[in-house]
DSSP file (Angstrom, degrees, kcal/mol; ACC not computed):
  #  RESIDUE AA STRUCTURE BP1 BP2  ACC     N-H-->O    O-->H-N    N-H-->O    O-->H-N    TCO  KAPPA ALPHA  PHI   PSI    X-CA   Y-CA   Z-CA
    1    1 A X              0   0    0      0, 0.0    17,-0.3     0, 0.0     6,-0.1   0.000 360.0 360.0 360.0 102.8   -2.4  -12.1    1.0
    2    2 A X        +     0   0    0      1,-0.1     2,-0.4     4,-0.0     3,-0.0   0.750 360.0  37.9 -72.2 -23.5   -4.1  -14.1   -1.9
    3    3 A X  S >  S-     0   0    0      1,-0.1     3,-1.7    18,-0.0     4,-0.2  -0.956  75.2-128.8-134.7 146.9   -7.1  -15.2    0.3
    4    4 A X  G >  S+     0   0    0     -2,-0.4     3,-1.8     1,-0.3    -1,-0.1   0.804 106.0  67.5 -65.8 -25.8   -9.2  -13.5    3.0
    5    5 A X  G 3  S+     0   0    0      1,-0.3    -1,-0.3    -3,-0.0     4,-0.1   0.665  86.9  71.1 -64.7 -18.4   -8.6  -16.5    5.3
    6    6 A X  G <   +     0   0    0     -3,-1.7     2,-0.4     2,-0.1    -1,-0.3   0.533  68.4 111.2 -72.1  -9.7   -5.0  -15.5    5.4
    7    7 A X  S <  S-     0   0    0     -3,-1.8     2,-0.1    -4,-0.2    10,-0.0  -0.570  81.4-115.2 -64.7 121.1   -5.9  -12.5    7.5
    8    8 A X    >   -     0   0    0     -2,-0.4     3,-0.8     1,-0.2    -1,-0.1  -0.387  22.1-159.3 -65.9 126.6   -4.5  -13.2   10.9
    9    9 A X  T 3  S+     0   0    0      1,-0.2    -1,-0.2    -4,-0.1    -2,-0.0   0.644  90.9  50.5 -76.0 -17.5   -7.4  -13.5   13.5
   10   10 A X  T 3  S+     0   0    0      2,-0.0     2,-0.5    90,-0.0    -1,-0.2   0.113  85.5 101.1-113.5  24.2   -5.1  -12.8   16.5
   11   11 A X    <   -     0   0    0     -3,-0.8    89,-0.4     1,-0.1     4,-0.1  -0.949  44.0-175.5-112.3 125.3   -3.4   -9.6   15.1
   12   12 A X        +     0   0    0     -2,-0.5    98,-0.2    98,-0.1    -1,-0.1   0.459  54.8  91.0 -96.1  -8.1   -4.7   -6.2   16.6
   13   13 A X  S    S-     0   0    0      1,-0.1    87,-0.4    86,-0.1     2,-0.3  -0.068  89.9 -77.2 -85.5-167.5   -2.6   -3.9   14.5
   14   14 A X        -     0   0    0     85,-0.1     2,-0.3    83,-0.1    85,-0.2  -0.641  49.0-166.0 -88.6 147.9   -3.4   -2.3   11.2
   15   15 A X  E     -A   98   0A   0     83,-2.4    83,-2.2    -2,-0.3     2,-0.5  -0.946  17.7-132.2-130.9 149.1   -3.0   -4.5    8.1
   16   16 A X  E     +A   97   0A   0     -2,-0.3     2,-0.3    81,-0.2    81,-0.2  -0.897  31.2 177.7 -98.3 129.9   -2.8   -3.8    4.4
   17   17 A X  E     -A   96   0A   0     79,-2.3    79,-2.7    -2,-0.5   -13,-0.0  -0.938  34.7 -96.5-135.0 155.2   -5.1   -6.0    2.3
   18   18 A X  E >   -A   95   0A   0    -17,-0.3     3,-1.9    -2,-0.3     4,-0.3  -0.202  38.8-110.9 -65.6 160.8   -5.8   -6.1   -1.5
   19   19 A X  G >  S+     0   0    0     75,-0.7     3,-1.9     1,-0.3     4,-0.3   0.767 114.0  76.8 -70.5 -19.7   -9.0   -4.2   -2.6
   20   20 A X  G >  S+     0   0    0      1,-0.3     3,-1.2     2,-0.2    -1,-0.3   0.665  75.1  80.6 -64.4  -8.1  -10.6   -7.6   -3.4
   21   21 A X  G X> S+     0   0    0     -3,-1.9     3,-2.3     1,-0.2     4,-0.7   0.840  75.6  72.7 -55.3 -36.1  -11.0   -7.8    0.4
   22   22 A X  G <4 S+     0   0    0     -3,-1.9     3,-0.4     1,-0.3    -1,-0.2   0.788  85.8  63.8 -60.8 -22.0  -14.1   -5.6   -0.1
   23   23 A X  G <4 S+     0   0    0     -3,-1.2    -1,-0.3    -4,-0.3    -2,-0.2   0.792 114.2  32.5 -72.5 -13.2  -16.0   -8.6   -1.6
   24   24 A X  T <4 S+     0   0    0     -3,-2.3    -1,-0.2    -4,-0.3    -2,-0.2   0.370  89.7 139.6-112.1  -0.1  -15.7  -10.3    1.7
   25   25 A X     <  -     0   0    0     -4,-0.7     2,-0.5    -3,-0.4     3,-0.1  -0.154  29.4-172.4 -59.2 127.3  -15.9   -7.3    4.0
   26   26 A X    >>  -     0   0    0      1,-0.1     4,-2.3     2,-0.0     3,-1.7  -0.950  13.6-157.4-120.9 112.4  -17.9   -7.5    7.2
   27   27 A X  T 34 S+     0   0    0     -2,-0.5    -1,-0.1     1,-0.3    -2,-0.0   0.720  96.1  57.4 -51.2 -29.7  -18.3   -4.2    9.0
   28   28 A X  T 34 S+     0   0    0      1,-0.1    -1,-0.3    -3,-0.1     3,-0.1   0.684 115.2  36.4 -81.7 -15.2  -19.0   -6.1   12.2
   29   29 A X  T <4 S+     0   0    0     -3,-1.7    72,-3.8     1,-0.2     2,-0.4   0.792 121.5  30.9 -97.7 -48.9  -15.5   -7.9   11.9
   30   30 A X  E  <  -B  100   0A   0     -4,-2.3     2,-0.5    70,-0.3    70,-0.2  -0.883  60.8-145.9-129.3 145.5  -13.2   -5.3   10.5
   31   31 A X  E     -B   99   0A   0     68,-3.3    68,-1.4    -2,-0.4     2,-0.5  -0.957  20.2-135.9-105.7 123.6  -12.8   -1.6   10.6
   32   32 A X  E     +B   98   0A   0     -2,-0.5    66,-0.3    66,-0.2     3,-0.1  -0.720  22.2 179.4 -82.6 128.4  -11.5    0.2    7.5
   33   33 A X  E     -     0   0A   0     64,-2.6     2,-0.3    -2,-0.5    65,-0.2   0.674  52.6 -65.9 -99.4 -21.1   -9.0    2.8    8.4
   34   34 A X  E     -B   97   0A   0     63,-1.1    63,-2.4     7,-0.0     2,-0.3  -0.984  48.6 -90.7 164.6-163.5   -8.0    4.2    5.0
   35   35 A X  E     -B   96   0A   0     -2,-0.3    61,-0.3    61,-0.2     6,-0.2  -0.998  20.9-127.8-145.4 149.9   -6.4    3.3    1.8
   36   36 A X  S    S+     0   0    0     59,-2.9     2,-2.0    -2,-0.3     5,-0.1   0.802  95.3  66.8 -71.4 -36.9   -2.8    3.5    0.4
   37   37 A X  S    S+     0   0    0     58,-0.3     2,-0.3    30,-0.1    -1,-0.2  -0.472  84.1  94.5 -92.2  75.5   -3.3    5.4   -2.7
   38   38 A X  S >  S-     0   0    0     -2,-2.0     3,-0.6     1,-0.1    29,-0.0  -0.980  74.6-127.9-156.1 149.2   -4.3    8.7   -1.2
   39   39 A X  G >  S+     0   0    0     -2,-0.3     3,-1.5     1,-0.2    28,-0.1   0.654  99.4  74.9 -76.9 -17.5   -2.4   11.9   -0.1
   40   40 A X  G 3  S+     0   0    0      1,-0.3    -1,-0.2    -3,-0.0    -4,-0.1   0.791 100.9  44.1 -72.3 -21.5   -3.8   11.9    3.5
   41   41 A X  G <  S+     0   0    0     -3,-0.6    -1,-0.3    -6,-0.2    -2,-0.1   0.223  82.7 135.3-105.9  20.7   -1.5    9.0    4.3
   42   42 A X    <   +     0   0    0     -3,-1.5     3,-0.1     1,-0.1    -3,-0.1  -0.455  22.3 171.3 -70.4 136.2    1.7   10.4    2.6
   43   43 A X        +     0   0    0      1,-0.3     2,-0.3    -2,-0.1    -1,-0.1   0.391  66.4  30.3-120.9  -3.7    4.8   10.1    4.6
   44   44 A X        -     0   0    0     21,-0.1     2,-0.5     2,-0.0    -1,-0.3  -0.983  63.8-148.0-160.0 138.4    7.3   11.1    2.0
   45   45 A X        -     0   0    0     -2,-0.3     2,-0.3    -3,-0.1    20,-0.1  -0.959  15.0-155.3-117.5 121.3    7.3   13.5   -1.0
   46   46 A X        -     0   0    0     -2,-0.5     3,-0.1    16,-0.1    19,-0.1  -0.711  14.9-127.1 -92.7 146.1    9.5   12.6   -4.0
   47   47 A X        -     0   0    0     -2,-0.3    17,-0.2     1,-0.2    -1,-0.1   0.005  65.1 -40.8 -67.7-173.5   10.8   15.3   -6.4
   48   48 A X  S    S-     0   0    0     12,-0.1     2,-0.3     1,-0.1    -1,-0.2  -0.327  71.6-158.3 -56.5 141.4   10.1   14.8  -10.1
   49   49 A X  E     -C   61   0B   0     12,-2.7    12,-2.2    -3,-0.1     2,-0.5  -0.750  17.5-123.9-117.9 156.9   10.7   11.1  -11.1
   50   50 A X  E     -CD  60  83B   0     33,-2.2    33,-2.9    -2,-0.3     2,-0.4  -0.967  22.9-155.0-102.7 126.7   11.4    9.3  -14.3
   51   51 A X  E     -CD  59  82B   0      8,-3.3     8,-2.4    -2,-0.5     2,-0.5  -0.806   6.1-166.7 -98.5 136.4    8.9    6.7  -15.0
   52   52 A X  E     -CD  58  81B   0     29,-3.0    29,-2.1    -2,-0.4     6,-0.2  -0.951  13.3-154.3-122.4 111.8   10.2    3.9  -17.2
   53   53 A X    >   -     0   0    0      4,-2.3     3,-3.0    -2,-0.5    26,-0.1  -0.288  35.1 -90.5 -90.7 175.2    7.4    1.7  -18.6
   54   54 A X  T 3  S+     0   0    0      1,-0.3    -1,-0.1     2,-0.1    25,-0.1   0.815 126.8  54.6 -45.2 -41.0    7.6   -2.0  -19.7
   55   55 A X  T 3  S-     0   0    0      2,-0.1    -1,-0.3     1,-0.1    25,-0.0   0.560 120.3-107.8 -78.6  -8.7    8.4   -0.9  -23.4
   56   56 A X    <   +     0   0    0     -3,-3.0     2,-0.2     1,-0.3    -2,-0.1   0.354  68.4 149.1  96.3  -4.5   11.4    1.2  -22.1
   57   57 A X        -     0   0    0     -5,-0.1    -4,-2.3     1,-0.1     2,-0.4  -0.441  36.8-145.7 -70.9 131.6    9.8    4.6  -22.7
   58   58 A X  E     +C   52   0B   0     -6,-0.2     2,-0.3    -2,-0.2    -6,-0.2  -0.817  22.7 172.0-102.6 133.3   11.0    7.3  -20.3
   59   59 A X  E     -C   51   0B   0     -8,-2.4    -8,-3.3    -2,-0.4     2,-0.5  -0.993  34.6-119.6-139.7 146.0    8.6   10.0  -19.0
   60   60 A X  E     +C   50   0B   0     -2,-0.3     2,-0.2   -10,-0.2   -10,-0.2  -0.802  52.9 151.0 -83.5 121.4    8.9   12.8  -16.2
   61   61 A X  E     -C   49   0B   0    -12,-2.2   -12,-2.7    -2,-0.5     3,-0.1  -0.797  50.2-144.9-134.4 175.8    6.1   12.1  -13.7
   62   62 A X    >   +     0   0    0     -2,-0.2     3,-1.8   -14,-0.2   -16,-0.1  -0.030  57.2 126.9-130.5  34.0    5.2   12.5   -9.9
   63   63 A X  G >   +     0   0    0      1,-0.3     3,-1.4     2,-0.2   -15,-0.1   0.670  58.7  70.8 -60.3 -22.9    3.3    9.4   -9.6
   64   64 A X  G >  S+     0   0    0      1,-0.3     3,-0.7   -17,-0.2    -1,-0.3   0.620  86.8  69.6 -70.7 -11.8    5.3    8.1   -6.6
   65   65 A X  G <  S+     0   0    0     -3,-1.8    -1,-0.3     1,-0.2    -2,-0.2   0.507  92.6  56.3 -86.2  -4.2    3.6   10.8   -4.5
   66   66 A X  G <  S+     0   0    0     -3,-1.4     2,-0.3    -4,-0.1    -1,-0.2   0.065 112.4  13.7-118.6  29.0    0.1    9.1   -4.5
   67   67 A X  S <  S-     0   0    0     -3,-0.7   -30,-0.1   -30,-0.2    -1,-0.1  -0.945  94.2 -59.5 177.7 166.8    0.9    5.6   -3.1
   68   68 A X        -     0   0    0     -2,-0.3    24,-0.6    25,-0.1     2,-0.3  -0.309  48.1-155.0 -59.3 138.4    3.3    3.5   -1.3
   69   69 A X  E     -E   91   0B   0     22,-0.2     2,-0.5    -2,-0.0    22,-0.2  -0.897   3.4-151.9-117.8 143.5    6.8    3.1   -3.1
   70   70 A X  E     -E   90   0B   0     20,-2.5    20,-2.3    -2,-0.3     2,-0.1  -0.986  17.9-133.4-120.7 123.7    9.2    0.1   -2.7
   71   71 A X  E     -E   89   0B   0     -2,-0.5     2,-0.3    18,-0.2    18,-0.2  -0.455  23.8-160.1 -76.7 147.3   13.0    0.8   -3.2
   72   72 A X  E     -E   88   0B   0     16,-2.3    16,-0.6    -2,-0.1     3,-0.1  -0.883  26.0-136.8-122.8 154.6   14.9   -1.6   -5.4
   73   73 A X  S    S+     0   0    0     -2,-0.3     2,-0.3     1,-0.2    -1,-0.1   0.843  91.8   4.4 -76.9 -32.4   18.5   -2.5   -5.8
   74   74 A X  S    S-     0   0    0     13,-0.1    -1,-0.2    -3,-0.0    13,-0.0  -0.934  94.5 -77.3-145.9 159.8   18.2   -2.6   -9.5
   75   75 A X        -     0   0    0     -2,-0.3     2,-0.3    -3,-0.1    15,-0.1  -0.340  51.2-117.4 -61.9 139.2   15.6   -1.9  -12.2
   76   76 A X        -     0   0    0      3,-0.1     3,-0.3     1,-0.1    -1,-0.1  -0.591  12.4-141.5 -74.2 139.7   13.0   -4.7  -12.5
   77   77 A X  S    S+     0   0    0     -2,-0.3    -1,-0.1     1,-0.2    -2,-0.1   0.697  94.9  37.6 -73.2 -18.8   13.0   -6.5  -15.9
   78   78 A X  S    S+     0   0    0      2,-0.1     2,-0.3     0, 0.0    -1,-0.2   0.228 105.8  59.6-126.2  10.8    9.3   -6.9  -16.1
   79   79 A X  S    S-     0   0    0     -3,-0.3     2,-0.2   -26,-0.1    -3,-0.1  -0.966  79.3 -95.3-141.7 152.7    7.6   -3.8  -14.6
   80   80 A X        +     0   0    0     -2,-0.3    11,-0.3    11,-0.1     2,-0.3  -0.441  52.6 175.7 -54.0 133.2    7.1   -0.2  -14.8
   81   81 A X  E     -D   52   0B   0    -29,-2.1   -29,-3.0    -2,-0.2     2,-0.3  -0.878  22.4-127.6-143.8 178.5    9.5    1.4  -12.5
   82   82 A X  E     -DF  51  89B   0      7,-2.4     7,-2.2    -2,-0.3     2,-0.5  -0.959   5.7-150.5-138.0 143.6   10.7    4.9  -11.3
   83   83 A X  E     +DF  50  88B   0    -33,-2.9   -33,-2.2    -2,-0.3     2,-0.4  -0.965  18.1 170.4-120.6 124.3   14.0    6.5  -11.0
   84   84 A X  E >  S- F   0  87B   0      3,-2.7     3,-2.5    -2,-0.5   -35,-0.1  -0.987  76.5 -20.0-134.8 120.8   14.6    9.3   -8.3
   85   85 A X  T 3  S-     0   0    0     -2,-0.4     3,-0.1     1,-0.3   -36,-0.0   0.825 127.1 -52.6  49.8  38.4   18.1   10.5   -7.7
   86   86 A X  T 3  S+     0   0    0      1,-0.3     2,-0.4     0, 0.0    -1,-0.3   0.578 113.8 116.2  79.7   6.8   19.6    7.4   -9.2
   87   87 A X  E <   - F   0  84B   0     -3,-2.5    -3,-2.7   -13,-0.0    -1,-0.3  -0.923  60.6-127.6-117.8 148.6   17.6    5.0   -7.1
   88   88 A X  E     +EF  72  83B   0    -16,-0.6   -16,-2.3    -2,-0.4     2,-0.3  -0.606  30.0 171.4 -94.9 137.9   15.0    2.5   -8.4
   89   89 A X  E     -EF  71  82B   0     -7,-2.2    -7,-2.4   -18,-0.2     2,-0.3  -0.983  13.8-166.6-141.7 155.4   11.3    2.2   -7.1
   90   90 A X  E     -E   70   0B   0    -20,-2.3   -20,-2.5    -2,-0.3     2,-0.3  -0.845  15.8-135.4-126.2 173.7    8.1    0.5   -8.0
   91   91 A X  E     -E   69   0B   0    -11,-0.3     2,-0.2    -2,-0.3   -22,-0.2  -0.948  18.0-146.7-124.9 150.8    4.5    0.9   -6.8
   92   92 A X        -     0   0    0    -24,-0.6     3,-0.1    -2,-0.3   -24,-0.1  -0.509  35.1 -71.5-105.8-179.3    2.3   -2.0   -5.9
   93   93 A X        -     0   0    0     -2,-0.2    -1,-0.2     1,-0.2   -25,-0.1  -0.268  67.3 -75.8 -63.7 156.0   -1.5   -2.4   -6.2
   94   94 A X        -     0   0    0     -3,-0.1   -75,-0.7   -58,-0.1     2,-0.3  -0.272  49.5-161.4 -50.7 134.8   -3.8   -0.4   -4.0
   95   95 A X  E     -A   18   0A   0    -77,-0.2   -59,-2.9    -3,-0.1     2,-0.4  -0.911  11.1-145.0-118.0 151.2   -4.2   -1.6   -0.4
   96   96 A X  E     -AB  17  35A   0    -79,-2.7   -79,-2.3    -2,-0.3     2,-0.5  -0.886  19.0-133.2-107.4 141.9   -6.9   -0.9    2.0
   97   97 A X  E     +AB  16  34A   0    -63,-2.4   -64,-2.6    -2,-0.4   -63,-1.1  -0.853  34.4 168.8 -99.6 131.1   -5.8   -0.6    5.7
   98   98 A X  E     -AB  15  32A   0    -83,-2.2   -83,-2.4    -2,-0.5     2,-0.3  -0.866  19.2-165.4-135.0 167.0   -8.0   -2.5    8.0
   99   99 A X  E     - B   0  31A   0    -68,-1.4   -68,-3.3    -2,-0.3     2,-0.1  -0.978  37.1 -93.8-147.8 150.7   -8.1   -3.6   11.8
  100  100 A X  E     - B   0  30A   0    -87,-0.4     2,-1.0   -89,-0.4   -70,-0.3  -0.419  36.7-131.6 -60.9 131.4  -10.1   -6.2   13.7
  101  101 A X        +     0   0    0    -72,-3.8     2,-0.3    -2,-0.1    -1,-0.1  -0.791  47.8 144.1 -93.6 106.7  -13.0   -4.6   15.2
  102  102 A X        -     0   0    0     -2,-1.0     2,-0.5   -90,-0.1     8,-0.0  -0.808  61.1 -76.8-123.6 164.7  -13.1   -5.7   19.0
  103  103 A X        -     0   0    0     -2,-0.3     2,-0.4     1,-0.0     8,-0.4  -0.578  50.0-152.2 -58.5 117.4  -14.1   -4.2   22.1
  104  104 A X        -     0   0    0     -2,-0.5     6,-0.1     6,-0.1     2,-0.1  -0.817  13.1-124.6-105.9 135.6  -11.2   -1.9   23.1
  105  105 A X    >   -     0   0    0      4,-0.5     3,-1.9    -2,-0.4     2,-0.2  -0.471  47.0 -83.2 -72.0 152.2  -10.6   -1.1   26.7
  106  106 A X  T 3  S-     0   0    0      1,-0.3    -1,-0.1    -2,-0.1     3,-0.1  -0.400 113.7  -2.5 -62.9 121.0  -10.6    2.7   27.5
  107  107 A X  T 3  S+     0   0    0      1,-0.3    -1,-0.3    -2,-0.2     2,-0.2   0.505 121.0  95.6  77.3   8.5   -7.1    4.1   26.7
  108  108 A X  S <  S-     0   0    0     -3,-1.9    -1,-0.3     1,-0.1     2,-0.2  -0.490  71.7-108.8-116.2 177.7   -5.8    0.6   25.8
  109  109 A X        -     0   0    0     -2,-0.2    -4,-0.5     1,-0.1    -1,-0.1  -0.644  52.3 -69.9-105.9 171.5   -5.3   -1.6   22.7
  110  110 A X              0   0    0     -2,-0.2   -98,-0.1   -98,-0.2    -1,-0.1  -0.343 360.0 360.0 -65.7 145.1   -7.2   -4.6   21.7
  111  111 A X              0   0    0     -8,-0.4    -1,-0.1    -3,-0.1    -7,-0.1   0.207 360.0 360.0-129.9 360.0   -6.6   -7.7   23.9
């Protein structure tokens, strides 16, 4: 989402937005649920990974365990990537998870 006006006004679920969202954050309109680069949201743990930087240097790391990872079919040509068990992954920039702040019915979801 390159612009805050691209945040859907009629969506009641959790959304991941760039950290630049904080420049426009209105606590009356949105609730911050958490952020992506943290262990409390971890859903999978990767064993030791090989990080391949843009210059081709290989290092043993555990960096995929501190944020969301996207699995690729092949190594990207222009970005740092990670190899785990012969599979390729990249990480994206930090995201903040938000949701519209509306009056919620007891035991229900936003309507």
